[in-house]
C-alpha positions in Angstrom: 143.7 47.0 58.0 140.1 48.5 57.3 140.9 50.6 54.8 142.7 47.8 53.1 140.8 45.4 54.1 138.1 47.5 51.6 140.2 48.6 49.0 142.1 45.1 47.4 140.3 42.2 45.7 140.9 39.8 43.4 140.2 38.0 40.6 140.7 34.7 39.9 138.8 31.6 38.0 140.7 28.8 37.2 141.0 28.8 33.8 143.0 30.7 31.4 141.2 32.4 28.8 137.4 33.0 30.9 139.0 36.8 30.4 140.0 37.5 34.0 142.9 39.8 33.0 139.7 42.2 30.3 137.8 42.3 33.8 140.6 43.5 36.0 141.1 46.2 33.3 137.2 47.4 32.2 136.9 47.1 36.0 139.2 48.8 36.9 138.8 51.8 33.9 135.4 52.0 34.6 135.9 53.1 38.8 138.8 55.1 37.4 136.1 56.8 35.5 133.9 57.3 38.8 136.3 58.7 40.6 138.5 55.6 42.4 142.6 55.7 41.6 143.1 52.5 40.9 146.1 50.2 40.9 146.1 47.2 39.0 148.5 44.4 39.7 149.2 41.9 36.9 149.9 39.0 39.5 150.2 36.5 36.5 153.7 36.2 37.5 154.5 33.0 34.8 152.5 34.9 31.7 151.9 38.4 32.2 149.9 40.8 29.5 148.3 43.4 31.4 150.2 45.7 30.1 149.7 44.8 26.9 146.6 46.0 27.0 147.9 49.1 28.3 149.9 50.0 25.4 153.4 49.0 26.8 155.4 46.7 25.1 158.7 46.8 27.4 157.6 48.0 31.2 160.7 49.6 33.0 160.3 47.6 35.8 158.1 44.0 36.9 157.4 42.5 40.1 160.8 40.0 39.3 162.9 43.4 39.8 160.8 43.7 43.4 160.8 39.9 44.2 164.6 39.8 43.0 164.9 42.7 44.9 166.3 45.1 41.7 163.6 47.6 43.8 163.2 47.7 47.3 159.9 49.6 47.5 157.2 48.0 45.4 155.6 52.1 44.5 158.6 52.4 42.1 157.3 49.9 40.2 154.1 51.4 39.8 153.3 53.5 35.8 150.8 55.3 34.6 148.0 53.7 31.8 145.9 55.0 29.5 143.1 56.5 31.3 142.9 58.9 34.3 142.6 57.4 38.1 144.4 54.3 37.2 147.6 52.8 37.1 149.5 49.8 36.8 152.3 47.5 38.6 152.9 44.6 35.8 154.5 41.6 36.0 156.5 39.1 34.0 157.2 35.1 33.2 160.5 35.6 31.3 162.9 34.9 34.6 163.2 31.4 35.5 161.3 30.8 39.4 159.3 34.1 39.1 156.3 32.3 39.0 157.0 30.0 42.2 158.2 32.8 44.7 159.4 31.7 47.7 157.0 32.5 52.0 159.2 35.0 52.2 159.6 36.3 48.4 155.7 36.5 49.2 155.2 37.7 53.3 157.5 41.0 51.6 155.3 41.3 49.0 152.1 41.5 50.6 153.6 43.6 53.2 154.3 46.1 50.7 150.6 45.5 48.6 149.4 47.6 52.5 151.3 50.6 51.7 149.4 51.2 47.7 148.3 54.5 47.4 145.1 54.1 46.3 141.0 54.0 46.8 140.8 50.2 45.3 143.7 48.0 44.2 142.7 45.5 41.2 144.7 42.1 42.1 144.7 40.0 38.1 146.1 36.0 39.2 146.4 33.7 36.5 145.2 31.1 35.6 145.7 27.3 37.6 145.7 25.9 40.8 149.2 26.9 42.0 149.8 27.9 45.5 150.7 31.5 44.5 147.8 32.4 43.0 145.2 30.7 45.3 147.7 32.9 48.2 147.0 35.4 46.0 143.3 35.6 46.1 143.1 34.1 49.8 145.0 37.4 50.9 142.5 39.7 49.0 139.2 40.5 51.4 137.5 40.5 48.0 137.4 37.4 45.7 136.0 37.3 42.1 136.1 34.7 40.0 135.4 35.0 36.2 133.4 32.1 34.3 132.4 31.4 31.1 129.6 29.3 30.4 131.3 26.7 28.8 131.8 23.5 30.9 135.0 23.7 31.5 135.4 26.5 32.9 132.4 25.9 35.7 134.5 22.8 36.0 137.4 24.8 36.8 135.9 27.7 38.6 134.4 25.2 41.3 137.9 23.6 41.8 139.3 27.0 41.8 137.2 27.4 44.4 137.8 24.0 46.6 141.3 24.5 46.1 141.2 28.4 48.5 139.3 26.9 50.9 140.9 23.7 51.7 144.3 25.7 51.2 143.1 27.9 54.2 141.6 25.2 56.2 144.5 23.3 56.1 146.5 26.7 57.3 143.8 27.6 60.0 144.6 24.3 61.3 148.4 23.6 60.2 149.8 23.0 64.3 147.4 19.5 64.9 148.3 16.9 61.5 144.7 15.2 63.0 143.0 17.9 61.5 145.0 18.3 58.9 144.9 14.8 57.7 140.8 15.4 57.4 141.2 18.2 55.3 143.1 16.5 52.9 140.7 13.2 53.0 137.9 16.5 52.3 139.6 18.1 49.4 140.3 14.5 47.5 138.1 13.3 44.5 138.3 9.8 45.2 135.2 7.6 45.4 134.6 5.6 48.3 135.7 8.9 50.7 133.3 9.4 53.4 134.3 12.6 54.3 133.8 13.9 50.8 132.1 17.6 52.1 132.6 20.3 54.0 129.2 19.3 56.6 131.1 15.4 57.1 134.3 17.5 57.7 132.6 19.0 60.9 131.4 16.1 62.1 134.7 14.1 61.7 135.5 17.7 63.9 134.2 16.8 67.1 137.2 14.1 67.9 139.1 17.4 68.5 136.6 19.2 70.7 133.8 22.4 69.7 136.6 24.8 70.1 137.6 23.6 66.4 134.4 22.0 64.9 132.9 26.3 66.0 137.0 27.7 64.2 135.7 25.7 60.9 132.6 27.7 60.4 133.9 30.8 60.7 136.5 29.9 58.9 134.0 29.2 56.1 131.7 31.5 56.7 134.5 34.2 56.2 135.5 33.2 52.7 133.4 35.6 50.7 133.3 35.0 46.9 131.5 36.3 44.2 131.1 34.8 41.2 131.1 36.9 37.7 130.1 35.2 34.8 132.1 36.8 30.9 131.0 36.1 27.9 127.2 35.9 28.2 125.9 35.1 25.1 122.0 34.2 25.5 119.6 34.4 28.7 120.1 30.6 29.3 123.9 31.4 29.6 123.3 33.3 33.1 122.3 30.2 34.3 125.2 28.4 34.9 125.6 30.9 38.3 123.6 28.4 39.9 125.1 25.3 38.9 128.5 26.7 41.0 126.5 28.1 43.6 123.9 24.6 44.7 127.3 22.4 44.5 129.2 25.1 46.3 127.0 25.3 49.3 126.1 21.5 49.6 129.5 20.3 49.4 131.3 23.6 50.6 129.1 25.1 52.9 129.9 28.3 50.3 127.1 31.2 49.7 128.1 32.4 47.1 127.4 36.0 45.8 126.4 36.3 42.5 127.9 39.4 41.8 127.5 41.1 37.7 127.1 39.1 34.4 128.8 40.8 31.6 127.6 39.9 27.8 129.9 38.7 24.7 129.9 42.3 22.8 131.3 41.8 18.8 132.8 45.2 19.9 135.3 44.4 22.3 136.0 41.1 20.8 137.0 43.0 17.9 139.3 45.7 19.8 141.6 43.5 22.2 144.4 43.6 19.8 144.3 47.6 20.8 142.9 47.3 23.6 144.5 50.9 24.5 142.4 52.4 21.8 139.4 51.1 23.1 139.9 52.1 26.3 141.4 55.7 24.9 138.5 56.0 22.6 135.6 55.1 25.6 133.7 52.9 22.5 130.1 52.2 24.2 129.0 48.7 23.7 127.1 46.6 26.4 129.7 44.8 27.8 131.3 48.6 29.0 127.7 49.1 30.3 128.2 45.9 32.3 131.4 46.6 33.8 129.7 50.0 34.5 127.0 48.5 36.8 129.5 46.7 38.8 132.3 49.3 39.3 129.2 51.1 40.1 128.4 48.9 43.0 131.9 48.4 44.4 132.2 52.4 44.1 129.0 52.5 46.4 130.2 50.0 48.9 133.4 52.2 49.3 131.7 54.7 50.2 129.3 53.5 52.7 132.1 51.8 54.7 134.3 55.4 54.5 130.9 56.3 55.7 130.6 53.7 59.2 134.7 54.1 59.2 134.1 57.7 60.4 131.5 57.3 62.7 133.4 54.5 63.9 136.3 57.2 64.2 133.9 60.0 65.8 132.4 57.9 68.3 136.2 57.3 69.7 136.8 60.4 69.9 134.0 62.0 71.4 133.7 60.3 75.5 130.7 58.3 77.1 128.8 60.1 79.6 128.1 56.4 81.6 131.5 54.6 80.5 132.6 52.1 78.6 129.6 50.1 76.6 130.2 46.2 77.3 128.6 44.1 74.7 126.0 41.6 76.8 127.3 37.6 77.0 125.7 34.7 77.1 124.7 32.6 80.7 128.8 30.9 80.0 130.0 34.5 79.2 130.9 33.5 75.5 129.0 34.9 72.5 126.5 32.7 71.1 128.3 30.7 68.4 127.7 30.9 65.0 126.0 28.2 63.0 125.4 28.6 59.2 124.3 26.1 57.0 126.9 23.8 55.7 125.1 22.1 53.7 125.4 18.7 52.5 126.4 16.0 50.2 123.1 15.7 47.8 
């Protein structure tokens, strides 16, 4: 499971047209050229286009075939792309109902995703805040939100992050109807609402006891989101991440990481209609270098995680001469409580 956690990345953003599919494709290509085996999954079930970018017009099998059980294993969907080490599972947008799979269908899909043999799995998500899109986003331990300097993109990116957090909280506390009602109140942007931030929700959770408050802190601190700014034209536009990060900290208690900046590139823009040729020719452009920098960071982290897991496995294999170690406890016999800053509404 640790290996699964390390290799799965979701690319979302809320708004259409911010370049999620191109980010997925070019990031995947950069990782593949660094020697990683990469599988991209077009999880945009209502408007897939990754196969088009790779030069494929009519995929033989798509996720729709797996969801409808025309194929039984997800590895039957994997196809090669023009880039060595880079493979693809195609999405589908021509079958009614596929864009909103049932709970059991999603569960089966997630189970099979764990079995894919790859160093990195990239999930290209659809636009909007549908439950299916958010569930894909939450499933992946590594989460990238793509945003452009446009105000509409900034608003939608924050809305996507907010929806993801509150859906996760609703799932976590689903057995307590009163807690779920408080979470709904906090998630609504209604004038006059008194519970309008995670900090105020934390205070409202006092009614359920410290256990609920600690669990709330754990969920919030565990939602690690990385922000990628796409199509940046000048230095001023690089600062748009500060807006999202500040508001997310104040209202949601989230520490969002500035993950990378991709500059607007005329070469890349002119090549969109011939993306498969662009991938094959390996044209050098500013955007390609930006994606390589991000891929290099991911590759470095993967290597570090593999070394750590190897060291842990080695320690488990060697018996300790003094017996098993015991983690120190607080006077109450429990581990120290997590106390990250939740922020507060300005």
